[in-house]
C-alpha positions in Angstrom: 11.2 -36.4 -32.5 11.0 -36.2 -28.7 13.8 -33.7 -28.6 11.9 -31.4 -31.1 8.7 -31.6 -28.9 10.7 -30.7 -25.8 12.3 -27.7 -27.6 8.8 -26.6 -28.8 7.4 -26.9 -25.3 10.2 -24.8 -23.9 9.6 -22.1 -26.6 5.9 -22.0 -26.1 5.7 -22.2 -22.3 9.0 -21.1 -20.7 10.3 -18.3 -22.9 7.2 -16.0 -22.6 7.7 -16.0 -18.8 11.3 -15.1 -19.1 10.3 -11.9 -21.1 7.7 -10.7 -18.7 4.4 -11.7 -20.2 2.3 -10.5 -17.3 -1.2 -9.1 -17.3 -1.9 -6.7 -20.1 -2.6 -3.0 -19.2 -6.5 -2.7 -19.1 -8.0 -0.3 -21.6 -9.5 1.7 -18.8 -6.3 2.0 -16.8 -5.3 5.7 -16.8 -1.7 6.8 -17.6 0.3 7.1 -14.4 3.2 9.3 -13.4 5.9 8.7 -10.7 4.5 9.8 -7.3 6.1 9.8 -3.8 4.7 10.9 -0.5 6.9 11.6 2.5 5.3 11.5 6.0 7.1 12.9 9.0 6.2 13.9 12.6 8.5 16.4 14.4 10.9 15.8 11.5 11.1 12.0 12.1 9.8 9.5 9.6 6.3 8.0 10.2 6.8 4.3 9.2 4.3 1.7 8.2 1.5 4.1 7.4 -1.0 3.0 4.7 -1.7 5.8 2.2 -4.5 6.0 -0.3 -5.5 8.6 -2.8 -9.2 9.2 -3.1 -9.8 8.5 -6.8 -12.6 10.4 -8.6 -15.4 8.3 -10.1 -14.2 9.4 -13.6 -11.2 7.0 -13.1 -13.4 4.0 -12.4 -12.2 1.3 -10.1 -8.6 2.3 -10.0 -7.0 2.2 -6.5 -4.0 4.3 -5.8 -2.0 3.3 -2.7 1.4 3.1 -0.9 3.0 2.3 2.4 5.6 4.4 4.1 9.0 2.7 4.6 11.6 3.2 7.4 12.4 6.7 5.9 8.7 7.7 5.9 8.6 7.5 2.1 5.7 5.8 0.2 6.2 5.0 -3.5 2.7 5.2 -4.8 1.3 2.6 -7.2 -2.0 2.2 -9.1 -4.1 -1.0 -9.3 -7.0 -2.1 -11.5 -8.1 -5.7 -11.0 -5.0 -7.8 -11.1 -3.0 -5.2 -13.0 -0.7 -2.8 -11.1 1.8 -0.2 -12.1 4.0 2.3 -10.4 2.8 5.9 -10.1 -0.6 7.7 -9.9 -2.9 9.2 -12.5 -2.6 13.0 -13.0 -5.1 15.0 -11.1 -6.1 16.5 -7.7 -6.6 14.0 -4.9 -7.6 13.9 -1.2 -5.1 11.8 0.7 -6.1 9.3 3.3 -3.4 8.0 5.8 -4.1 5.2 8.2 -1.7 3.9 10.9 -0.9 0.2 10.7 -0.2 -0.9 14.3 3.0 -2.7 14.9 2.7 -5.4 17.5 5.6 -7.0 19.4 6.8 -10.2 17.7 5.4 -12.5 20.3 1.9 -11.2 19.4 2.5 -11.8 15.6 1.8 -15.5 15.3 0.8 -17.7 12.5 -2.7 -19.0 11.8 -1.3 -22.5 12.3 0.0 -21.7 15.8 -3.3 -20.0 16.7 -5.3 -23.1 15.6 -3.3 -25.3 18.0 -4.1 -23.1 21.1 -6.6 -24.4 23.7 -9.6 -22.2 24.6 -7.9 -20.7 27.7 -4.6 -20.1 25.8 -6.6 -18.3 23.0 -8.5 -16.2 25.5 -5.2 -15.2 27.2 -3.6 -14.4 23.8 -6.5 -12.3 22.7 -6.5 -10.3 26.0 -2.8 -9.7 25.7 -3.1 -8.6 22.1 -6.0 -6.3 22.8 -4.1 -4.6 25.6 -1.1 -4.2 23.4 -3.3 -2.6 20.6 -4.8 -0.2 23.1 -1.4 0.9 24.4 0.0 1.7 21.0 0.6 5.4 20.8 -1.3 7.0 17.9 1.0 9.3 15.8 -1.6 10.5 13.4 -4.8 12.5 13.9 -8.1 10.7 13.2 -8.9 13.2 10.5 -6.1 11.8 8.3 -8.0 8.5 8.0 -11.4 10.1 7.5 -12.3 10.5 3.8 -14.7 13.4 4.6 -12.5 15.3 7.0 -9.0 14.7 5.7 -7.1 18.0 5.4 -4.5 16.3 3.2 -4.6 17.1 -0.5 -2.2 16.8 -3.4 -1.9 17.3 -7.2 -0.2 14.7 -9.3 1.3 16.3 -12.4 1.9 14.8 -15.9 5.7 14.8 -15.4 8.3 12.2 -16.0 10.2 13.6 -13.0 7.1 12.8 -10.9 5.4 14.4 -8.0 6.8 14.4 -4.5 4.7 15.7 -1.6 5.7 15.9 2.0 3.3 16.0 5.0 4.5 17.1 8.4 2.0 15.7 10.9 2.6 18.5 13.4 1.3 21.1 10.9 -2.2 19.5 11.2 -2.4 19.1 15.0 
């Protein structure tokens, strides 16, 4: 009897997780298509840049985002609530790109370590971190991060091959 209950528990609780029973696609989630953005400056990849496509109100609360990797490539994904999927809805979009500053490792510390600092240690850390942030060279023009002024636009097509767009920063300076 116990063995049968164990088997039933496994079937009811474990097996669905093995076959990917994740969140269901929301009814109001638009169909998405593969989408990739490549970001370079002087032909070199711009890494760790946060990319967002401005979604028209007709698509509701969908967010369409990506982050450039070491090659300057961002694979775009779409999100609605807790559901996410690769790609972007078809349509015309303004593109927002924001730099994500990369601090030296000694300035990337855990919340636990921060909580153990004394007042003077915390003040010294904050001053050092602030100075490091101010000294980070900006690679992207401010207009890239301004939803009103961004010159960056793209069209995502209804294609299984996907849409790939390249932006060379120097073309906008």
